[in-house]
Each structure stands twice: as C-alpha cells, then as structure tokens.
PLY file of the C-alpha trace (Angstrom):
ply
format ascii 1.0
element vertex 328
property float x
property float y
property float z
element edge 327
property int vertex1
property int vertex2
end_header
15.58 -12.34 -10.44
14.20 -12.49 -7.09
16.30 -11.53 -4.12
15.87 -11.25 -0.36
14.37 -8.32 1.44
16.34 -6.73 4.06
13.06 -5.27 5.88
10.92 -7.09 8.24
8.35 -6.93 10.46
8.11 -7.67 14.31
5.16 -7.28 16.50
1.48 -7.47 16.70
-1.24 -4.82 15.65
-4.91 -5.00 16.53
-8.30 -4.44 14.55
-9.71 -1.00 14.73
-12.25 -1.81 16.91
-9.72 -2.74 19.64
-6.96 -0.56 18.44
-4.71 1.19 21.01
-6.45 -0.68 24.11
-2.80 -0.26 25.47
-3.82 3.32 26.12
-6.98 4.73 27.73
-10.28 4.34 27.17
-10.26 7.83 25.85
-7.38 6.98 23.63
-9.49 4.11 22.35
-12.51 6.37 21.60
-10.28 8.57 19.79
-9.22 5.42 17.18
-13.05 5.17 16.47
-14.14 8.32 15.67
-12.87 11.83 15.12
-11.60 13.97 17.81
-14.74 16.35 18.89
-12.54 19.59 19.58
-9.19 20.78 18.87
-6.08 19.65 20.66
-2.84 20.78 21.34
-1.07 20.02 17.95
1.87 17.90 17.59
4.03 16.87 14.69
3.75 13.97 12.82
6.10 12.95 9.93
4.54 10.60 7.04
6.13 9.08 4.31
4.01 8.03 1.21
4.26 6.98 -2.34
3.01 9.09 -5.47
0.11 7.17 -6.22
-3.76 7.17 -5.24
-3.47 4.42 -2.45
-1.64 6.66 -0.31
-3.35 9.65 -1.07
-5.77 9.76 2.08
-2.61 11.38 3.77
-3.16 14.59 1.65
-6.75 14.38 1.60
-6.81 14.32 5.36
-4.52 17.20 5.55
-6.22 19.32 2.70
-9.76 18.67 4.44
-8.39 20.04 7.70
-8.95 16.78 9.31
-5.45 16.42 10.88
-5.27 19.87 12.01
-8.67 19.36 13.77
-7.15 16.37 15.28
-4.15 18.55 16.64
-1.86 17.11 14.41
0.95 19.27 12.13
1.77 16.79 9.61
4.74 17.04 7.08
4.22 14.13 4.24
7.37 12.95 2.75
7.40 11.38 -0.93
9.85 8.62 -1.59
10.06 6.21 -4.47
9.00 2.72 -2.82
7.75 1.07 0.19
11.24 -0.61 1.50
12.64 2.82 1.45
9.80 4.51 3.49
9.94 1.60 6.01
13.63 1.89 6.33
13.02 5.79 7.01
10.75 4.86 10.14
13.24 2.45 11.31
15.94 4.87 11.28
13.48 7.21 13.11
13.42 10.08 10.27
9.87 9.48 9.57
6.94 8.32 12.36
4.12 6.46 10.19
5.08 4.56 7.04
2.59 3.93 3.83
3.82 0.41 2.77
2.20 -2.87 1.13
1.17 -6.10 3.11
3.72 -7.91 1.15
6.58 -5.61 2.43
5.40 -5.93 6.00
5.03 -9.71 5.67
8.61 -10.16 4.04
9.62 -7.69 6.73
8.22 -9.68 9.61
9.71 -12.71 8.80
13.03 -11.35 8.66
12.90 -9.88 12.08
12.14 -6.05 11.89
10.01 -4.25 14.24
7.08 -2.80 12.72
3.46 -2.74 13.61
0.28 -2.23 11.68
-2.09 0.48 13.19
-4.54 1.30 10.29
-5.38 -0.17 6.69
-4.82 2.04 3.28
-6.72 0.33 0.59
-8.25 -3.08 -0.02
-8.50 -5.07 -3.00
-11.87 -5.93 -3.79
-12.99 -7.49 -7.14
-14.57 -6.52 -9.40
-14.55 -2.85 -7.82
-10.57 -2.78 -7.53
-9.87 -5.13 -10.72
-8.72 -2.62 -13.11
-6.60 -0.29 -10.70
-3.28 -2.13 -11.34
-1.89 -4.88 -13.71
0.53 -5.86 -16.27
1.19 -4.33 -19.48
3.25 -5.01 -22.63
3.88 -2.91 -25.85
1.45 -2.70 -28.51
3.40 -5.06 -31.15
5.16 -7.09 -27.85
4.73 -10.74 -28.98
4.18 -11.52 -25.38
0.16 -12.76 -25.30
0.06 -15.07 -22.02
1.32 -15.65 -18.75
3.70 -18.41 -20.51
5.16 -15.78 -22.76
6.80 -14.09 -19.70
8.71 -16.78 -18.68
12.63 -15.52 -19.13
11.04 -12.09 -19.43
12.06 -8.70 -17.55
9.26 -6.97 -15.84
9.80 -3.50 -14.14
8.13 -2.41 -11.06
9.07 0.14 -8.34
10.11 -2.45 -5.23
10.93 -6.17 -5.20
9.32 -8.15 -2.83
6.37 -5.89 -2.75
2.72 -6.68 -3.83
3.33 -6.18 -7.21
5.95 -8.69 -7.67
3.83 -11.41 -5.83
0.42 -10.25 -7.49
2.61 -10.89 -10.86
4.09 -14.11 -9.81
1.09 -15.61 -8.56
-0.77 -14.81 -11.74
2.09 -16.17 -13.87
2.36 -19.41 -12.37
-1.59 -19.66 -12.04
-1.69 -19.19 -15.73
0.68 -21.43 -17.31
3.78 -19.62 -16.80
6.92 -19.77 -14.59
7.23 -17.12 -12.30
11.13 -18.33 -11.10
12.20 -17.26 -14.56
10.95 -14.16 -14.54
13.96 -10.90 -13.91
12.19 -8.20 -11.87
13.67 -4.74 -11.80
13.05 -1.59 -9.85
11.87 1.31 -11.70
9.62 4.00 -10.12
6.00 3.99 -11.47
6.31 7.29 -13.57
9.54 6.02 -15.44
7.98 2.68 -16.18
6.22 3.50 -19.21
9.33 4.79 -20.73
11.72 2.05 -19.88
8.74 -0.06 -21.51
8.53 1.99 -25.03
12.65 2.13 -25.26
12.51 -1.97 -24.69
14.78 -1.62 -21.56
11.87 -4.15 -19.98
9.55 -6.28 -21.68
6.65 -5.48 -19.37
5.44 -3.21 -16.72
3.45 -3.87 -13.65
1.73 -0.69 -12.84
-0.75 0.93 -10.51
-3.18 3.73 -10.72
-2.83 6.88 -11.33
-0.12 5.65 -13.96
-1.90 2.27 -15.12
-4.77 4.37 -17.13
-2.78 6.32 -18.75
-0.02 3.80 -19.78
-3.02 1.48 -20.84
-3.70 3.94 -23.64
-0.56 3.38 -25.16
0.40 -0.26 -24.25
-1.74 -3.58 -24.19
-3.00 -4.93 -20.77
-1.82 -8.41 -20.53
-3.45 -8.94 -17.03
-5.73 -6.88 -14.52
-5.62 -6.82 -10.56
-4.51 -9.28 -7.67
-7.19 -12.11 -8.18
-4.24 -14.56 -7.99
-3.69 -13.55 -4.31
-7.65 -13.36 -3.59
-10.91 -11.42 -4.43
-11.08 -9.59 -1.40
-7.84 -8.69 1.00
-5.95 -5.64 2.39
-3.45 -4.50 0.25
-1.88 -1.22 1.65
-1.38 -0.41 5.46
-0.07 2.47 7.93
2.75 1.06 9.88
5.12 2.43 12.62
7.66 0.81 15.13
5.80 -0.91 18.25
8.05 1.10 20.35
6.86 4.57 18.85
3.37 3.49 18.84
3.61 2.54 22.88
5.20 5.92 23.44
2.81 7.87 21.28
-0.39 6.00 21.71
-2.59 9.41 21.69
-0.60 10.39 18.45
-1.52 7.01 16.74
-5.55 7.03 18.17
-5.68 10.26 16.51
-3.82 9.37 13.45
-6.39 6.32 12.84
-9.39 8.28 13.20
-8.34 10.72 11.03
-7.35 8.10 8.31
-10.51 6.21 9.02
-12.78 9.37 8.56
-10.70 10.44 5.42
-11.67 6.45 4.11
-15.39 6.96 4.27
-15.10 10.54 2.73
-13.09 9.68 -0.21
-15.02 6.49 -1.11
-18.02 8.44 -1.43
-16.50 11.83 -2.50
-14.30 10.93 -5.57
-15.37 13.83 -7.95
-14.23 16.21 -4.94
-11.02 13.96 -4.61
-10.09 14.15 -8.31
-8.78 17.82 -7.93
-6.55 16.95 -4.66
-5.43 13.59 -6.37
-4.39 15.91 -9.72
-2.35 18.54 -7.42
-0.12 15.69 -6.01
0.45 13.46 -8.39
0.66 15.95 -11.57
-2.09 14.01 -13.19
-4.80 15.81 -14.76
-8.42 15.86 -13.58
-9.58 14.58 -16.64
-7.27 11.41 -16.98
-7.89 10.58 -12.87
-12.02 11.01 -14.04
-11.35 8.35 -16.60
-9.42 5.91 -14.48
-10.66 3.16 -11.92
-10.41 4.54 -8.40
-9.00 2.97 -5.62
-10.85 1.85 -2.50
-10.14 2.70 0.88
-10.29 0.20 3.52
-12.81 1.02 6.13
-12.03 -2.03 8.45
-9.13 -3.76 9.34
-9.27 -7.81 10.29
-6.87 -10.53 10.52
-8.96 -12.43 7.84
-8.18 -9.20 5.47
-4.81 -9.53 6.39
-4.08 -13.33 5.63
-4.25 -13.47 1.53
-1.05 -11.08 1.18
0.65 -12.62 4.05
0.17 -16.22 2.76
1.20 -15.02 -0.95
4.27 -13.12 0.35
5.26 -16.15 1.96
5.01 -18.36 -0.82
6.73 -16.09 -3.28
9.39 -14.64 -0.70
10.79 -17.72 0.42
9.45 -18.04 4.56
6.86 -19.72 6.43
3.45 -17.90 6.87
2.40 -16.85 10.08
-1.08 -15.68 11.58
-2.02 -12.01 10.71
-2.63 -11.53 14.56
1.34 -11.12 14.67
1.56 -7.77 12.71
-1.18 -6.36 15.12
-0.18 -4.58 18.43
-0.67 -6.45 21.57
-3.06 -5.03 24.08
-1.75 -3.99 27.61
-3.37 -5.47 30.67
0 1
1 2
2 3
3 4
4 5
5 6
6 7
7 8
8 9
9 10
10 11
11 12
12 13
13 14
14 15
15 16
16 17
17 18
18 19
19 20
20 21
21 22
22 23
23 24
24 25
25 26
26 27
27 28
28 29
29 30
30 31
31 32
32 33
33 34
34 35
35 36
36 37
37 38
38 39
39 40
40 41
41 42
42 43
43 44
44 45
45 46
46 47
47 48
48 49
49 50
50 51
51 52
52 53
53 54
54 55
55 56
56 57
57 58
58 59
59 60
60 61
61 62
62 63
63 64
64 65
65 66
66 67
67 68
68 69
69 70
70 71
71 72
72 73
73 74
74 75
75 76
76 77
77 78
78 79
79 80
80 81
81 82
82 83
83 84
84 85
85 86
86 87
87 88
88 89
89 90
90 91
91 92
92 93
93 94
94 95
95 96
96 97
97 98
98 99
99 100
100 101
101 102
102 103
103 104
104 105
105 106
106 107
107 108
108 109
109 110
110 111
111 112
112 113
113 114
114 115
115 116
116 117
117 118
118 119
119 120
120 121
121 122
122 123
123 124
124 125
125 126
126 127
127 128
128 129
129 130
130 131
131 132
132 133
133 134
134 135
135 136
136 137
137 138
138 139
139 140
140 141
141 142
142 143
143 144
144 145
145 146
146 147
147 148
148 149
149 150
150 151
151 152
152 153
153 154
154 155
155 156
156 157
157 158
158 159
159 160
160 161
161 162
162 163
163 164
164 165
165 166
166 167
167 168
168 169
169 170
170 171
171 172
172 173
173 174
174 175
175 176
176 177
177 178
178 179
179 180
180 181
181 182
182 183
183 184
184 185
185 186
186 187
187 188
188 189
189 190
190 191
191 192
192 193
193 194
194 195
195 196
196 197
197 198
198 199
199 200
200 201
201 202
202 203
203 204
204 205
205 206
206 207
207 208
208 209
209 210
210 211
211 212
212 213
213 214
214 215
215 216
216 217
217 218
218 219
219 220
220 221
221 222
222 223
223 224
224 225
225 226
226 227
227 228
228 229
229 230
230 231
231 232
232 233
233 234
234 235
235 236
236 237
237 238
238 239
239 240
240 241
241 242
242 243
243 244
244 245
245 246
246 247
247 248
248 249
249 250
250 251
251 252
252 253
253 254
254 255
255 256
256 257
257 258
258 259
259 260
260 261
261 262
262 263
263 264
264 265
265 266
266 267
267 268
268 269
269 270
270 271
271 272
272 273
273 274
274 275
275 276
276 277
277 278
278 279
279 280
280 281
281 282
282 283
283 284
284 285
285 286
286 287
287 288
288 289
289 290
290 291
291 292
292 293
293 294
294 295
295 296
296 297
297 298
298 299
299 300
300 301
301 302
302 303
303 304
304 305
305 306
306 307
307 308
308 309
309 310
310 311
311 312
312 313
313 314
314 315
315 316
316 317
317 318
318 319
319 320
320 321
321 322
322 323
323 324
324 325
325 326
326 327
C-alpha cells in the first residue's frame, strides 16, 4: 500500500562542471579537482545507508582524501533515506546520501534540498544484477502478475525500490497499485522473507547477492525506469550550501576523486566495504559491484524523476529544478 512521502526538495543544483559557480572561481576549480594541499580542517557530518552505493564516504575517509581536502568527517549510518534527509533538514547532519526517488518526491512537497553530487548511476548491463526482487525458493510467485495483492519489503516507501518494483510489475502484466509495500531494513529483509512475514523482498548489494544464494530472483535491476540514469545522490539544504560553498566544493571534489578510484580498484575497495558492512571479502568478491557516477547531468536525473512522479502521484518537473542556481 502506498503512502505519501512527507519530505520534498526545493531548489536547484548544477552539473559537476558548473558546480558552485555561486562561489569564487577557486571554489569552482575545487569542485573539478582535488585540492592540491592541506587546508584548515573543518568538521563535516554525513549521513549514509549501510550499502555499497553509499560507501564512497568510507573510502574517501580511509584513503585520506577527506583529510587532504581539510575535512574532518563524521559518518552516521541510518536505516533509510527519508530518515537521513530529515536529519539534514533538522540540522543534525550537513550532507545526506539519498536516492533520486526520495529527492524527487520531496521536491514535489516543498522540502528544501539541493543535489550537490551524484553517488551512483544505473547502467545496464553493468549494474543490472546489483538489485532486484527475490521470493522464497518454494514460492508460487513466478511473474509480475503474481505479485498483485502481495506484500514486498524494502527499507523505505517512496524510494527507488518501490518505484523500480512498481514500474517492473506494471510493465510485465501486474498491478502495482494492489501491492502492499512495508518498511524493513535491508539486513533484516531475508529473515522476514524466510518466516513468511512478507511475500517478496527488494534488495540491493551488498545484501542482494547473499540473499540470492538462498532465494529465487524474480527480477533484476531498474530497467523499467531506464537503461542509464542517476540512482543515488548527495544532497544538502540550499541555505547550508550557500553558507558553506567552500566545504561543498571540497566535498564534491573528493567524491569525484573517490568515484574514479573505486570504479577502477574494486579489489582494493573490497576490504574497506567488508569492514563497514560486515559482509565478508569472499562474498563481496562474488557479487556485482555498483558503478559510482563520474558525471551528473539533468538528462541522467530525469528518468528517476519521471518514474517517481508516476508512482508517487505528483507532476513531473525538469531536473534543473534540483540544481543549485548560479549567482551572477
């Protein structure tokens, strides 16, 4: 059963190339490349989920990228993206990891957030098996149509999981309006499925691969939304971004540097991911890894916005509205 999201995003962000033009030319250059030397250390509070797509923050901290950029980062793990967004809006966090779906739904309800950097993108076939719907091995559910009237677990309503699942169900003969979505954290979903508390679960890595070993995969990926689009994002409030343009510039530079490193060094990132998710290196080595976004454009944001609008009951809007406007 679908319920309205009580968060939204107001404001507009920019592409990576023009990020923080509101600040000085130096701030813009900082957004494009890592700082050349150590700067005065400043505190930065970041909220994440315990999933690989949010692991850039950990990689950057352990690799020393944040420290080199003069950022003293505290990372807080929360259960779902609406909770992380609420913490940023309330001022207890500075920057939030979230999904395009959560941001789009929030924007439609007037919550002030802006996108400052991409986290991961969905790219078929590279990212296809990083997420999906699973059922018990003995489940009678064999198709999208069979999910009509059933209960599916995922960490948050009105997230990319609900939109991706609903789009696939409707595109393949089912009726997503009859599906009952319930909130259960990613790590607890397999137990809920095993005890028949739910009929199906929507998982992402690093939990998807492990769950697939003992359950049956009904659907992979987010192709019903698009073949290539921005999935996850780093956001903050417009007021915080304007008041801390230099911090945002440094953060964006580090995130881009980390994305490039992580996409090219999966063997080296595996031990770090294992440390922060309690998933063994052996399991991580066997799973499909996420692809960290190295670019952000309105065109890559738009598919997620359009799908979210369709399934969350609001009018779609141009992706540019999520971007921080440049100052003259």
